[in-house]
Structures are given as structure tokens and as C-alpha cells.
C-alpha positions as CSV (number, residue, x, y, z in Angstrom):
1,M,-34.1,121.5,256.7
2,L,-37.5,120.7,258.2
3,A,-37.7,124.2,259.7
4,L,-36.9,125.8,256.4
5,R,-39.5,123.7,254.5
6,L,-42.1,124.6,257.0
7,A,-41.2,128.2,256.9
8,R,-41.3,128.3,253.0
9,G,-44.7,126.5,252.9
10,S,-46.4,128.7,255.4
11,R,-49.3,131.0,254.5
12,P,-48.7,134.7,253.8
13,L,-50.1,135.9,257.1
14,V,-47.6,133.6,258.9
15,Q,-44.8,134.9,256.8
16,M,-45.8,138.5,257.6
17,R,-45.6,137.7,261.3
18,R,-42.1,136.4,260.8
19,L,-41.1,139.4,258.9
20,L,-42.4,141.5,261.8
21,V,-40.2,139.5,264.2
22,A,-37.2,140.1,261.8
23,T,-38.1,143.9,261.9
24,A,-38.2,144.0,265.7
25,S,-34.9,142.1,265.8
26,A,-33.4,144.6,263.5
27,G,-34.5,147.5,265.7
28,T,-33.1,145.8,268.8
29,G,-29.9,145.0,267.1
30,F,-29.4,148.5,265.9
31,L,-29.9,149.6,269.5
32,F,-27.2,147.2,270.6
33,L,-24.8,148.4,268.0
34,Y,-25.5,152.0,269.1
35,V,-24.8,151.2,272.7
36,L,-21.6,149.5,271.7
37,A,-20.4,152.5,269.6
38,G,-21.2,154.8,272.5
39,A,-19.2,152.6,274.8
40,M,-16.2,152.8,272.6
41,D,-16.5,156.7,272.6
42,R,-17.4,157.1,276.3
43,P,-16.7,153.9,278.3
44,A,-18.0,155.6,281.5
45,G,-21.7,154.9,282.1
46,S,-22.0,152.4,279.3
47,F,-23.2,149.5,281.5
48,P,-26.6,151.3,282.4
49,R,-27.2,151.9,278.8
50,L,-26.7,148.3,278.1
51,L,-29.2,147.4,280.7
52,W,-31.7,149.7,279.2
53,A,-31.1,148.1,275.8
54,L,-32.1,144.7,277.3
55,V,-35.7,146.1,277.5
56,P,-36.2,146.0,273.7
57,L,-34.6,142.6,273.7
58,A,-37.1,141.2,276.2
59,A,-40.0,142.7,274.2
60,T,-38.7,141.2,271.0
61,V,-38.3,137.8,272.5
62,Q,-41.8,137.9,273.9
63,F,-43.2,138.8,270.5
64,A,-41.1,136.1,268.7
65,V,-42.4,133.5,271.2
66,A,-46.0,134.7,270.6
67,V,-45.6,134.4,266.8
68,A,-44.1,130.9,267.1
69,R,-47.1,129.8,269.2
70,T,-49.6,130.9,266.6
71,D,-47.7,129.2,263.8
72,P,-49.9,126.4,262.5
73,A,-46.8,124.3,261.7
74,T,-46.0,124.0,265.4
75,R,-49.3,122.7,266.6
76,P,-49.2,118.9,267.2
77,R,-51.4,116.8,264.8
78,Q,-52.5,113.2,264.7
79,G,-50.1,110.9,262.9
80,L,-47.1,113.1,263.1
81,D,-45.7,111.2,266.0
82,A,-45.4,108.1,263.8
83,V,-43.0,109.9,261.6
84,G,-41.0,111.4,264.4
85,L,-42.6,114.8,264.5
86,G,-43.7,114.9,268.1
87,P,-44.0,118.1,270.2
88,V,-40.2,118.2,270.9
89,R,-39.3,118.1,267.3
90,L,-41.9,120.6,266.3
91,G,-40.7,122.9,269.1
92,L,-37.1,122.6,267.8
93,A,-38.3,123.4,264.3
94,A,-40.1,126.5,265.6
95,A,-37.0,127.5,267.5
96,V,-34.9,127.3,264.3
97,S,-37.5,129.3,262.4
98,T,-37.4,131.9,265.1
99,A,-33.6,131.9,265.1
100,V,-33.6,132.5,261.3
101,A,-35.9,135.4,261.5
102,C,-34.0,137.0,264.2
103,T,-30.7,136.4,262.5
104,L,-32.1,138.1,259.3
105,G,-33.0,141.1,261.5
106,G,-29.5,141.2,262.9
107,V,-27.9,141.2,259.5
108,L,-30.2,144.1,258.4
109,A,-29.3,146.0,261.6
110,L,-25.6,145.6,261.0
111,A,-25.8,146.6,257.4
112,A,-27.9,149.7,258.2
113,F,-25.6,150.6,261.0
114,L,-22.4,150.3,258.9
115,H,-24.1,152.2,256.1
116,L,-25.1,155.1,258.3
117,R,-21.6,155.2,259.8
118,G,-20.1,155.4,256.4
119,D,-18.2,152.2,256.7
120,L,-19.7,150.7,253.5
121,T,-20.2,153.3,250.9
122,G,-20.0,157.0,251.5
123,L,-21.8,159.1,254.1
124,P,-25.6,159.3,253.8
125,F,-27.6,162.2,255.2
126,D,-24.6,164.6,255.0
127,G,-22.8,162.7,257.7
128,A,-25.5,163.2,260.4
129,G,-25.7,159.5,261.0
130,A,-21.9,159.2,261.3
131,R,-21.8,161.8,264.2
132,L,-24.8,160.1,266.0
133,L,-23.2,156.7,265.7
134,H,-19.7,157.7,266.6
135,A,-18.1,156.8,263.3
136,E,-14.7,158.3,264.4
137,Q,-14.3,155.3,266.7
138,P,-13.6,151.8,265.4
139,L,-16.4,149.3,265.9
140,P,-15.1,146.0,267.3
141,L,-16.6,143.3,265.0
142,A,-16.4,140.5,267.4
143,A,-18.3,142.4,270.1
144,A,-20.9,143.5,267.6
145,L,-21.5,140.0,266.3
146,T,-21.7,138.8,269.9
147,L,-24.4,141.3,270.8
148,L,-26.3,140.6,267.6
149,A,-26.1,136.7,268.2
150,L,-27.7,137.3,271.6
151,I,-31.0,138.1,269.9
152,P,-31.6,134.8,267.9
153,L,-30.1,132.7,270.8
154,T,-32.4,134.1,273.4
155,A,-35.5,134.1,271.2
156,S,-35.0,130.5,270.0
157,A,-34.3,129.2,273.6
158,A,-37.4,131.0,274.8
159,T,-39.5,129.6,271.9
160,A,-38.3,126.0,272.6
161,L,-39.2,126.3,276.3
162,A,-42.6,128.0,275.6
163,L,-43.7,125.3,273.1
164,R,-42.5,122.4,275.3
165,H,-44.7,123.7,278.2
166,R,-47.6,124.7,275.9
167,A,-50.5,123.5,278.0
168,S,-52.2,126.3,279.8
169,P,-53.7,126.2,283.3
170,T,-57.5,126.1,283.6
171,G,-60.0,126.9,286.3
172,P,-59.0,129.4,289.1
173,A,-55.3,128.5,288.8
174,P,-54.5,132.0,287.3
175,L,-55.6,133.6,290.5
176,T,-52.7,132.1,292.3
177,G,-50.2,134.5,290.5
178,V,-51.9,137.7,291.8
179,P,-50.3,137.9,295.3
180,W,-46.9,137.2,293.9
181,G,-47.4,139.8,291.2
182,V,-48.5,142.4,293.7
183,A,-45.5,141.6,295.8
184,L,-43.1,141.9,292.8
185,T,-44.7,145.2,291.8
186,A,-44.3,146.6,295.3
187,C,-40.6,145.5,295.3
188,G,-40.1,147.3,291.9
189,L,-41.7,150.5,293.4
190,T,-39.4,150.3,296.3
191,V,-36.3,149.9,294.1
192,E,-37.5,152.9,292.0
193,A,-37.9,155.0,295.2
194,Y,-34.5,154.0,296.4
195,T,-32.5,154.5,293.3
196,G,-34.1,157.7,292.1
197,P,-34.9,158.8,288.5
198,N,-31.3,158.6,287.3
199,G,-30.0,155.7,289.4
200,A,-28.2,152.7,287.8
201,A,-30.7,150.3,289.4
202,M,-33.7,151.9,287.7
203,P,-33.9,149.2,285.0
204,A,-34.1,146.5,287.8
205,G,-37.0,148.3,289.3
206,W,-38.9,148.5,286.1
207,A,-38.1,144.8,285.4
208,L,-39.7,143.9,288.7
209,I,-42.8,146.0,288.0
210,V,-43.1,144.4,284.5
211,A,-42.7,140.9,286.0
212,G,-45.2,141.6,288.7
213,L,-47.9,142.8,286.3
214,A,-47.2,139.9,283.9
215,L,-47.6,137.5,286.7
216,A,-50.8,139.1,288.0
217,G,-52.2,139.5,284.5
218,P,-53.8,136.0,284.1
219,G,-55.6,136.5,287.4
220,L,-56.9,139.9,286.5
221,A,-58.2,138.6,283.2
222,Y,-59.9,135.6,285.0
223,T,-61.4,138.1,287.5
224,C,-62.7,140.2,284.6
225,G,-64.4,137.1,283.2
226,T,-66.0,136.4,286.6
227,L,-67.3,140.0,286.8
228,V,-68.7,139.9,283.3
229,Q,-71.0,136.9,284.1
230,A,-72.0,138.1,287.6
231,A,-75.5,139.1,288.8
232,R,-77.8,136.8,286.8
233,P,-76.1,136.9,283.4
234,G,-77.8,136.3,280.1
235,A,-76.5,134.1,277.3
236,L,-74.4,136.9,275.9
237,R,-72.6,137.8,279.2
238,L,-72.2,134.2,280.0
239,L,-70.6,133.4,276.8
240,A,-68.3,136.3,277.1
241,G,-67.3,135.7,280.7
242,R,-66.6,132.0,280.2
243,A,-64.5,132.7,277.1
244,L,-62.6,135.4,279.0
245,Q,-61.9,133.0,281.8
246,E,-60.6,130.3,279.3
247,E,-58.5,132.9,277.5
248,A,-57.0,134.4,280.7
249,P,-53.8,132.2,280.8
250,R,-52.9,133.2,277.2
251,L,-53.9,136.8,277.3
252,G,-53.1,137.7,280.9
253,R,-49.3,137.9,280.7
254,P,-49.0,140.0,277.5
255,L,-51.8,142.1,278.8
256,G,-49.9,142.7,282.0
257,V,-46.8,143.6,280.0
258,L,-48.8,146.1,278.0
259,C,-50.2,147.6,281.2
260,A,-46.6,148.0,282.4
261,V,-45.5,149.7,279.1
262,A,-48.5,152.1,279.3
263,A,-47.6,152.9,283.0
264,A,-44.0,153.6,281.9
265,A,-45.2,156.0,279.1
266,L,-47.5,157.8,281.5
267,T,-44.7,158.1,284.1
268,A,-42.3,159.5,281.5
269,L,-44.9,162.0,280.4
270,A,-45.4,163.1,284.1
271,L,-41.7,163.3,284.8
272,R,-41.1,165.2,281.6
273,E,-43.1,168.1,282.9
274,G,-40.5,168.6,285.8
275,T,-36.9,167.9,285.8
276,G,-37.3,164.4,284.7
277,P,-34.7,161.6,284.4
278,L,-32.0,161.7,281.8
279,P,-32.7,159.9,278.5
280,P,-31.2,156.4,279.1
281,L,-30.4,155.8,275.4
282,G,-29.8,159.3,274.2
283,P,-31.4,160.3,270.9
284,L,-32.6,156.7,270.4
285,T,-34.6,156.6,273.6
286,W,-38.0,157.4,272.1
287,P,-37.5,155.0,269.1
288,A,-36.6,152.3,271.6
289,A,-39.7,153.2,273.6
290,A,-41.8,152.9,270.4
291,L,-40.2,149.5,269.6
292,V,-41.1,148.2,273.1
293,A,-44.7,149.5,272.9
294,L,-45.3,148.2,269.4
295,C,-43.9,144.7,270.4
296,A,-46.1,144.6,273.5
297,A,-49.2,145.6,271.5
298,A,-48.3,143.1,268.7
299,T,-47.7,140.3,271.3
300,L,-51.2,140.9,272.8
301,L,-52.8,140.8,269.4
302,T,-50.9,137.7,268.4
303,S,-51.9,136.0,271.6
304,A,-55.6,136.9,270.8
305,V,-55.1,135.2,267.4
306,E,-53.8,132.1,269.3
307,S,-56.9,132.2,271.5
308,R,-59.2,132.4,268.5
309,Q,-57.5,129.4,266.9
310,S,-57.8,127.4,270.1
311,R,-61.6,128.2,270.1
312,S,-62.2,127.5,266.5
313,A,-64.0,124.2,267.3
314,A,-66.3,125.7,269.8
315,R,-67.0,128.7,267.4
316,A,-67.8,126.2,264.7
317,A,-70.2,124.3,267.0
318,L,-72.0,127.4,268.0
319,L,-72.5,128.5,264.4
320,D,-73.8,125.0,263.5
321,L,-76.4,125.3,266.3
322,G,-77.7,128.5,264.7
323,T,-76.0,131.2,266.9
324,P,-75.9,134.4,264.9
325,G,-72.5,135.7,264.1
326,T,-73.4,139.1,265.6
327,V,-73.7,137.4,269.0
328,L,-70.1,136.1,268.9
329,R,-68.8,139.5,267.7
330,T,-70.7,141.3,270.5
331,A,-69.3,138.8,273.1
332,A,-65.7,139.6,271.8
333,T,-66.6,143.3,272.2
334,V,-67.8,142.7,275.7
335,R,-64.6,140.9,276.6
336,A,-62.4,143.7,275.1
337,G,-64.4,146.3,277.0
338,A,-64.1,144.5,280.3
339,L,-60.3,144.2,279.9
340,L,-60.0,147.9,279.1
341,A,-62.2,148.9,282.1
342,V,-59.7,147.1,284.3
343,C,-56.3,147.8,282.6
344,L,-56.6,151.5,282.0
345,P,-57.1,152.3,285.7
346,L,-54.4,149.7,286.6
347,S,-51.9,151.4,284.2
348,W,-52.8,154.9,285.6
349,G,-52.5,153.7,289.2
350,V,-49.0,152.1,288.7
351,A,-47.9,155.3,286.8
352,Q,-49.0,157.5,289.7
353,L,-47.2,155.3,292.3
354,T,-44.1,155.2,290.1
355,S,-44.1,158.9,289.7
356,L,-44.4,159.4,293.5
357,A,-41.6,157.0,294.0
358,L,-39.3,158.8,291.6
359,T,-40.1,162.3,292.8
360,R,-40.2,161.7,296.6
């Protein structure tokens, strides 16, 4: 009840973010149901398709966690501990809110899937959806509900864990993840080279690459902040560099994931010119890719909102001291430019290495 009251009393912007989480959950749930219907029609080769469907699930869960972290209702406040609303209870309330949003998306996905199959009322689009979704095969309801329940359960568990360990490391601690991230990325490239473009272990290789870039992301963002304020910086570069170093633990991981998504898109375009791999999810491969890319970009933007919220006191202090607003906006532009200057070549380099590994 507490989670529902907090959700009902939230501001419109927060409600919009929750609706976006529900939309992403609906897209992921629809992909799960599509894979299940395909498995009923052609059981052979259904397991690799299910592995590929876990990629949108991971992107949706990451986005849901980012939205929960920016929710004002989940931030600890003075006096709430006295009424039993400590960090643990607030984290559980956020997990319940996330589960409600994801469950709503799953219900919408199931309704849309059954409608397109003609299981509810008639056949829309002249039966095109029925042929695509294998309406001639019965859909096991228990298996469908189990797959759809995987989304809210995973997202709520990840939200509870993320809010329980909310404190971010400061100082040069983000740099410790760079060697491990490079090692994981190298392992992923090795798996890609071993399995080939159509191998069953290809999702595992991409998972290692994504994990490696996400682990190295905070260190890369922290290094960008160091470079911005190098060589006798002025007030503007010093402000931008220090703020980027402070934001590195929050922005680094979603930035690394977005770099991995960009590298995957560049790799797919490079391989499409040749023979290229087979579409892992059939006609829904490109919609699934768009869902992953949008979730990754939305996660980065939401993490930037969280960073802005955490720096609200410092920003107010600078404005009270007479700092022009243009200086703060220019510093934000410098931070964004520094990140782009590092992430674009990184994504291109990973894409080139992946293309070489898959076309050796």
C-alpha cells in the first residue's frame, strides 16, 4: 500500500518514466511470447533465440533500476527512520513500484500478442500477425505467464539490490575496474572468434563484451574528467573536470553499455555488407535492437538526471555566489563533449575488433 500511495502521489515526470518502464517491459514481454510461439512451431533452435531475447530483458532491467534510483520517493530523508521508513523499507517500496510497472507492461504485451494472433477478437491486419506469431500452434498459458513474470521479478530484485547499495565510490576507485573490463572484453572477443557469426555461444560473447565495457566505463569517465582539467585549467575546465570525476560512478556503467550497443550496431552494419549472421529473432530482430538501443540511451539520460539531482546543493551554492548560469551550462557541454570524444572512438574500435573476430 505504501508503494502504491507513493506512486500515485508522484510528479508527472516521474509517472512518465514509470510509463516508459512499462512500455519497455511490454516490448520485452512481446519478444518472449514471440520466441515461445516460435518454439512451439519449430522446437529446434529455440534455445539460442531465447538467449537473444534475454538481451532486451537486461536492457529493460537496467532502465527500470535507473528510473527507481531517480525517484524522489526513494531518497532517504531526515525523520523518516523514526516512522520506520529507512533505506530498506524505501528500497522495498521502490521494488514494488517497479514490479507494478513491469507487470502492467507484461499484461499489455500479452493482450497485444493474443489480439494479433486472433485469439481474442477476429484477425487484425488481414491475418498477417497470425502468420508471423504462429497462430496455428496453441500457446501454453503457463509457460507464457512464467516468461512474463520473469520481467517484474528480475527488475524488482535488481532495484532492491541497487538501492540497498546506493553509495557510489569516490576518488580514483573507478579506475580499478578498467583492467577487469579490458580482460572481460578480450574474453568476449575470443568467444566471438571461436563461435563464429552464427554460433550458439555468440550471445555469451556479447554479454562478456557488454560487461567489460560497463565495468570499465566509470574508469573511462573518471579519466575524461582528469584530462579535461589537465594542463593549467581555468575555472570552467576545473569545474567541468571535477564534476565529471564525481559523476563517473553513476554515468560510467550506462555509458559503457551504450558504447557496447553502438559497437553492436556498427558490427551488424559491417557484417550486413557481406554474408552476415542470420537474424537471431527473425522479423523482430531489428525491433528488438531498437528496444535495446532506446533503453540504453534512456538509462544514460536517467543517470544524468540522478547526477543532476545529487549536485543540486552544489549548483544552488554556485548560483548564490554569483556564478552565471551560462558557465554551468558551458561546463555541462564540456563534459558531454569529453565523453563523446572518448566513447565514439571506443565504440568504433570495439566494432572493428568484433567484425574481425566474426569474419576471420
